[in-house]
C-alpha positions in Angstrom: 31.2 21.0 35.1 33.4 20.8 31.3 31.1 17.5 31.0 28.1 19.4 32.4 28.2 21.5 29.9 29.2 19.8 26.9 26.1 17.4 27.4 24.4 20.7 27.4 25.6 21.4 24.2 25.3 18.2 23.1 21.2 18.6 23.4 20.9 21.9 22.2 22.3 20.2 19.1 20.3 17.6 19.2 16.8 19.1 19.8 17.6 21.7 17.1 17.1 18.9 15.0 14.5 17.4 15.6 15.3 14.1 17.5 13.6 14.9 21.0 10.8 16.1 19.5 10.1 13.1 16.8 9.6 15.7 14.4 11.3 14.8 10.4 12.8 18.4 9.1 12.5 17.8 5.6 14.1 21.4 4.6 14.3 23.1 1.4 11.6 21.7 -0.9 13.6 20.1 -3.9 12.5 21.8 -7.0 13.1 18.9 -10.0 14.6 20.1 -13.5 11.3 21.8 -14.7 12.1 24.4 -11.8 8.5 22.8 -9.7 8.8 21.3 -6.3 9.4 17.4 -6.8 6.4 15.2 -4.8 8.6 12.1 -3.7 6.8 9.0 -3.6 7.5 5.7 -2.0 6.5 3.0 -3.3 7.4 -0.8 -4.0 7.1 -1.0 -7.1 6.5 -5.5 -7.7 2.5 -5.3 -6.5 1.0 -5.2 -10.1 -1.3 -4.1 -11.8 -0.8 -1.2 -8.6 2.9 -0.5 -9.5 5.5 -2.5 -11.1 8.5 -2.0 -13.5 7.4 -2.8 -17.5 9.2 -4.9 -20.1 11.2 -1.0 -20.8 11.9 -0.9 -17.5 9.6 2.0 -16.2 6.9 1.5 -13.4 3.8 1.7 -13.9 0.8 1.1 -12.6 -2.9 2.4 -11.9 -1.3 4.6 -8.1 1.5 5.6 -10.7 -1.0 7.1 -13.2 -3.0 8.2 -10.5 -0.2 9.8 -8.1 1.2 11.4 -11.7 -2.4 12.8 -12.8 -2.2 14.1 -8.3 0.9 15.8 -9.8 -0.5 17.6 -13.1 -3.4 19.1 -10.5 -0.8 20.6 -7.8 1.8 21.2 -10.5 4.6 19.3 -9.3 7.0 17.3 -10.7 6.8 13.6 -9.6 9.5 11.5 -8.0 9.1 7.7 -7.5 11.7 6.1 -4.6 11.3 2.1 -4.8 10.7 0.8 -1.1 9.9 -3.0 -0.5 7.1 -2.5 1.3 7.9 -4.2 4.8 9.9 -1.2 5.2 8.3 1.6 3.7 6.4 3.0 6.4 10.1 3.3 8.5 11.0 5.5 5.2 7.9 8.2 4.9 8.9 9.0 9.3 12.4 9.0 8.3 11.2 11.7 5.3 12.9 9.7 2.8 10.1 10.8 0.6 6.5 12.7 1.3 3.8 10.0 0.3 3.5 6.6 0.5 1.8 4.9 -2.8 1.7 1.8 -2.7 -1.9 0.0 -2.4 -1.8 1.2 1.1 -4.9 0.3 2.9 -6.2 2.5 5.7 -6.1 0.5 8.9 -7.3 1.6 12.8 -3.3 1.2 13.4 -2.2 2.9 10.6 -4.2 5.7 11.5 -2.9 6.3 14.8 0.4 6.8 13.0 0.8 9.4 9.5 -2.4 11.0 7.7 -4.4 9.8 4.6 -6.3 11.1 2.3 -9.6 10.0 1.5 -10.2 6.7 -0.3 -10.1 6.7 -3.7 -10.3 2.7 -4.5 -12.3 -0.4 -2.7 -10.2 -2.7 -1.1 -10.6 -5.7 0.6 -8.4 -9.0 1.8 -9.8 -12.1 0.1 -8.4 -16.2 -0.3 -7.8 -17.4 -3.4 -6.9 -20.9 -4.6 -5.9 -22.9 -7.2 -8.6 -23.4 -10.2 -10.5 -27.0 -9.7 -9.4 -27.3 -5.7 -12.7 -27.8 -3.8 -14.3 -23.8 -2.8 -13.5 -22.4 0.6 -16.8 -20.8 1.6 -15.5 -20.4 5.2 -12.8 -19.6 7.9 -11.9 -22.3 9.0 -12.2 -24.7 5.8 -8.3 -23.1 5.8 -7.3 -25.6 8.9 -4.6 -27.3 7.6 -3.9 -25.9 4.6 -0.3 -23.7 4.0 -1.2 -20.1 2.8 0.8 -17.4 1.4 1.1 -14.6 2.3 3.4 -10.9 0.6 5.4 -9.5 4.1 4.3 -6.9 5.7 0.7 -6.5 3.9 -2.3 -6.6 5.9 -2.8 -9.6 4.3 0.0 -10.9 6.2 -1.5 -9.9 9.8 -4.6 -11.3 9.3 -3.5 -14.9 8.5 -1.5 -14.5 11.3 -3.9 -14.1 13.9 -6.3 -16.8 11.5 -3.7 -18.9 11.4 -3.6 -18.8 15.1 -7.1 -19.9 15.5 -7.9 -22.0 12.9 -4.9 -23.8 12.4 -2.5 -24.1 9.2 0.6 -23.0 8.0 1.8 -19.1 7.0 4.3 -18.7 4.4 5.5 -14.9 4.3 7.1 -14.0 0.8 8.6 -10.9 0.3 6.5 -9.9 -3.2 3.6 -11.0 -4.5 4.0 -12.4 -7.3 6.0 -15.1 -5.5 2.7 -15.9 -3.7 0.9 -16.5 -6.8 3.8 -18.2 -7.6 4.1 -20.9 -5.2 1.0 -21.3 -5.3 0.6 -22.4 -8.7 3.5 -24.3 -8.2 2.0 -26.6 -5.2 4.2 -25.1 -1.8 0.6 -23.5 -0.9 -2.7 -24.1 -0.7 -4.2 -21.0 -1.1 -3.1 -17.1 -1.0 -4.3 -13.8 1.1 -4.3 -10.8 -0.4 -6.1 -7.2 -2.0 -8.6 -8.2 -3.7 -7.8 -5.9 -6.6 -4.7 -7.0 -6.8 -6.3 -10.5 -7.2 -8.7 -9.9 -10.1 -5.7 -9.1 -11.7 -3.6 -12.6 -11.5 -7.6 -14.9 -12.3 -8.4 -12.9 -15.3 -5.1 -13.1 -16.9 -4.9 -16.8 -15.2 -7.9 -17.9 -14.8 -6.8 -21.9 -15.6 -4.2 -21.3 -12.8 -5.8 -19.6 -9.6 -10.0 -19.0 -8.4 -11.7 -17.0 -6.1 -13.1 -18.7 -2.9 -16.4 -17.2 -0.8 -13.9 -15.6 2.0 -13.0 -12.4 3.1 -10.4 -10.9 5.5 -11.5 -7.4 5.6 -12.1 -4.3 4.2 -9.8 -2.3 3.9 -10.3 0.5 1.1 -7.0 2.0 -0.4 -5.8 6.0 -0.1 -2.0 8.3 0.2 -0.6 7.9 3.1 1.2 11.0 4.2 3.8 11.8 7.5 1.4 12.3 10.8 1.7 16.4 10.2 1.6 17.3 7.0 -2.0 18.6 7.2 -1.5 20.9 3.9 -0.2 18.0 2.0 -3.2 16.4 2.9 -5.7 18.9 1.8 -4.2 20.0 -1.8 -4.0 16.0 -2.4 -7.8 15.2 -1.1 -8.4 18.2 -2.9 -6.9 17.2 -6.4 -8.5 13.4 -5.6 -12.1 15.5 -5.5 -11.6 16.9 -9.3 -9.8 13.2 -10.7 -13.4 11.6 -9.5 -15.9 14.5 -10.2 -13.9 14.4 -13.7 -14.2 10.6 -14.6 -10.0 10.1 -14.1 -10.7 7.8 -11.0 -12.9 5.9 -13.0 -11.7 5.5 -15.8 -7.6 4.9 -14.7 -9.7 2.2 -12.5 -11.2 0.6 -15.9 -7.5 0.7 -17.4 -5.6 -1.6 -14.8 -8.7 -3.4 -12.5 -11.5 -4.0 -15.9 -14.2 -1.9 -13.9 -14.8 0.9 -11.4 -13.5 0.2 -8.0 -13.3 4.5 -7.1 -16.9 5.2 -7.1 -19.0 3.4 -4.7 -16.6 2.8 -1.6 -17.0 0.8 1.7 -15.0 3.8 4.1 -16.5 1.3 7.1 -12.3 -0.1 8.2 -12.8 -3.9 9.1 -9.9 -4.7 9.3 -7.7 -8.0 11.6 -4.8 -6.2 14.1 
């Protein structure tokens, strides 16, 4: 009888903290130094030009400017939580931060487990090769090659499936910079990567990298939120609408990506899962 009573008390405690309900109790919203509510942002700050550390060890990039602009619209202080991408959604589900802003592609699988803002950037996975190598015009030409990807990304997922179908060797790296360094050094023959990121590297080092004609997916980029954060999702969407109407989104895209990838977004998701 004593054991049964103890078990009942334990179950009551567990239920109260949301273990069985699957909900994360975030408690009282945190207040920043300015007295405003803090918007905690999970980001992988090793992914230029979206989010990375500059020479002064400041977190900068397209996504960083964007979420700061959204924070101003919401009258919230923005606080960044640096997190490796392969564990970033676990952190969101655990309540370590309110949103994930890390060049997050929208996929059917992710849509089942979290909410997303409206997409704010066009994107898809492309294949890059070393400058001067034969141009790749179709997926099948990757057969026998060594292909690099960043671990845990949609490029990783897509490349894994194509590797099985076509027959090429896949190498996974913790950071996106490592994939480009590996290809430049000859360790891999090609890499699969976000289109907007590929543009950055090709523009900066056109003698090292070149675009192929192969596009693996179409996956617009958006802000990820917890499954139940409908109120915050609504506020962020309203802020994005204002930033788009004001021309801020276009200006940020031109600043960081060299062109406007925010205006005519193909929202039809075409991914490999």
